[in-house]
N, C-alpha and C positions, 0 to 999 in steps of 0.2 A: 504494500499500499504506500509506503513512504516513497519508493521510487517512482510510483505513479504520480504522486503529488508533486514530487520534485520536477517533473517535466511540465507542469502547468504554470501559467503566469496568472496570478490573481490580482485584478485591478478593481479600484473602488471608483464608481461614478462621482465625479466632483459635485459635492453639495447635495447628493440625492439620497445617499445611504443605501443605494441598490448595489448589488455585487455583479460585476461582469466576469464571466469565467472564459478565458481564452483556451478552449479545450482542444485537445488533440483528437485524432480520428477515433480514439478508444472510447469516447463518450463522456459521461458526466460524473462516474465514480460513485462509490457506494453511498455517500452521504445523500445525494439526490435519489438514488435508486431506491432508498429505503423509505422515501415519503410514501405515505399511504394513499393519498388521493390526488397526487400531482399528475400533470400531464404534459406532454412535450410536443412542440410543433416548430416548424422550421420556416423562416423568413428568407426568401430571395428577392432581390430587387435590381432594376435597371440592367437587364440583359442586353438591350439595345441590339437585337438580331438585325442585321442589315448594315451595321457600322463595318467599315473596311479600311481603316487607316493603320497600316503595319507600324508606323512610327509610334503610335499610341498603344497598340495591342497587336504584336504579329501573330497571336493566336486568336484573333477575333472570331474565327470559325469554330474554335474548339473549347472556349472558356466555359460556356454554359454546360456543355456536355461533361466536362471535368467536375464541375460543381454537382451535377446531377448524380455522377458516379460517386462522389464523396458522400452525398446524402444517402444513396443506396447502401453505403458501406458502413453507416453508423451502427455501432452496437445497439443502441437504443433507437429503434425506428420511430419517426414522428407519428403522432395521431393524424396530423394533416400537414399540408405544406401550402404556404401562401406566397404568391408573387405580387409585390407592391408596385407594379407599374413599370413604364417604359420596357415593355416586353420586346418592343421593336424600335428601331431607329427611324426617325421621321423621313417621310418622303412625300412629294406632291402627287405622286402617281398612285391612284386608287388600286390599280391592279398590282403594283408592287407592294402596296401596304398589305394587301391580302396575301400575297406570296410570302411576305415576311411573317406574318401572323401565323400562317400554316407551317411554316418552318419552325417557328418557336414552338407551337403546339406539338409538333412531332418530337421534338427533343424533350420537352416536359413530359410527354407520355411515357418516357422511359423510367420515370420514377416508380420505385416499387410501391410506394404509398399511392393509392388511387384516389384519396380524398384530398384533391388539390383545388385551391381557391385562387381566383385571379382578380386583379384590379387593373384598370388602365392607367397609364401615364399620358403626359401631354403628347409625347412623341406617337403614341398609339392613336390618340382620340381627338385632339384639339382641332385638326384641320377638316374632320368630317362629323363632329359632334358625336364621336365613338360609333358611328354606322357600321364600319367593317369590324370593329372590336367586338360589337354585340352579336354579329353574325357567327363568330367563333366561340365566344365565351359568355354570352347572355348579358343580364343586366350589369350596370356599372355600380350599382350600390344595393346593398342587401344586408340582412341581419341573420345570424345563426347563433346557436347556444352550443356549448360543449362542456360537459361535466361541471356545470354550475357557474360558468363564465359566459357572459354575453358578448358576442363579437358584432361590431358594426363596421361594415366596409362602406366608406364615403367616396364619392367622386368629386374631386376638386380640379379636374383637368379637362373634361370635355366641353365645359363652358368656355367660350373664347376669352372671357374676362378673368380667368384664373379664380373662379369663385365656386362655392357650392351651389348658390343660386336659391331663390325663394321657394320653389316647388320642392326642392330636396330638403330644405330647412323644415318645411311643414311636415314632410315625411319623417324626418328625424325626430321632431317633437312628438309626433304621434307614436312612433316606435318606443321612444323613451319613456312615455307615460305607462306603457305596459311592463316596464322593468322596475324591480324593487331597488330603491336607492342604496341598499347595502350590497347588492350583488356586483361582483367585479365586472368591469366593462374594459374591453380591448377595442380601440378604434383602429382600423387598418385604413391607411390612405396614402396617397403618393406625395403630395406636397405637405410641408410642415403646417401645423394649425396655430402658427404665430408668425409674426413678420421677422424671420430670421435674417434676410437680407433682400429686401424688395428690389434693389437695383439689379439684382441677378435673377429676379423672378423666383426667389426663394421665400415664398409667402402664399397664403390663400386670402384673397381680398376680403372675404367676410368670415374670417376665422373667429373674430370676437363674437359673432352671433352663434357659431357652433359652440364655442366655450361656455357662453351663457347658457345654453341648453344643457350642457354637461355638468355645469357647476353644482347642481344639487346632489350629484351622485358622488359617493364617498370614495371610490376606488376605481380610477380611471387611468388607463395607460394608452398612449397613441404610438403606434409603430408606423413609420413612413420611410420613404426612399427618397429619390430626386437629387439630393445633394451629393450622393456618391462618396459619403465619408461618415464616420460616427460623429453624432452631435447629441447632447442631452440637456433637456431644458425642463424646469418645473414651472408650470403656470398655475398658480393656485394650488389645488390638490391634485392637479393633472400632470403626469409625467409624460414627456415626448422624447422618444428616441429615434434618431435617424439611423439607417443601416448603410453599410458598404454597398457599392455597385459591383456588377460582375463583368463590366466591360472596360472601364477606366476610371481612375479617381479624379476628383476635381479639387482645386485649391480651397483653402479655408476661406470663409466668407470675408470679402473685402481685402484679402491678403495681397491681391495683384490688381492692376487697372482693368483687366479684361478677363472674364471667366473663360477658361479653355481647358480641355483634357490635359493632364499631367503626362508627359511623354513617358514611354516604357523605359525602364532602367534594366538593361541586361544583367547587371550585377545582382538585382533583386527582382527577378521575374514574378509577375502576379502580385507586386507590392500593393497593399491596400485594396486588393480585390477579395471579396469574401461573401459569406452568408451568415445567417444568425440562427442559433437554436434558442428557444424560449421555454422554460419550464414555469408552470403556473398551477395554482390550485385555488379552490374556493376559499375565501378568507381575506383578511385585510392586507396581507403582505403584497408588496409589488412583485411581479414576475422576475425571475432571474434570467439574465440574457447572456448567451455564450457566443462569442465570435469565432468563426471558422475560417481561416485563410484559404484561398484556393491553392491546391497543390498542383504543381506542374506535371509531376510523373504520372 
């Protein structure tokens, strides 16, 4: 056991009191495995199928397949898998968009776990109001429950104004009224639900209205993508966590004059590319997040 623990790096999220476990492929260890009612799911984000710049990622055609193989190899298989948007890279060509969505869906179908959830990103949905996306994956927003936790998938990308929009806000309010205020809620979305860096389109224009609706609920976690890096934010009692992307990393918000993918580093292949495991259970505790780097072999 000691040797196994020595191989892991344990990080504490700044100011949040939640623990991030940077796990190896061997899984979560006996401490989490012994939990009575916990469950485990995997979040993947920003796969950008159709991107093809070898200076940014020379393995642009193979990175997602490698991540899928890693998920399939986890000792503890997830209860479900969720992709939080930008499944494909943007294109003005409707036929090409459908081709890329089909390619993504074929790779994702290789997952052992067949309970797989999808959300659109702006690259998938902003140019056609998610028409092609819905042909492949159905509705862009929905709710489901799993082992005492309520999950809400929000669409903050298919509206051209980068907002959730009034109709969806009304839908969200109605769904929340059906939920007990003490039951844990996990919101899955693509953009952050706070103004992280609006100059780079890293915000949701009506996020304050979403947070107002969520404010009465005692245990809310938001998991999102879009920014291609880890970022953790507490807004009131709501915890928001960004995930790594699976095609290229992006610079820290406002750290450079212009947002652009960080070039590939041959000395550190797949640097800052990865996916996330989440362990949660009914109760007041925040989910435990584990970051898995993409392995090149």
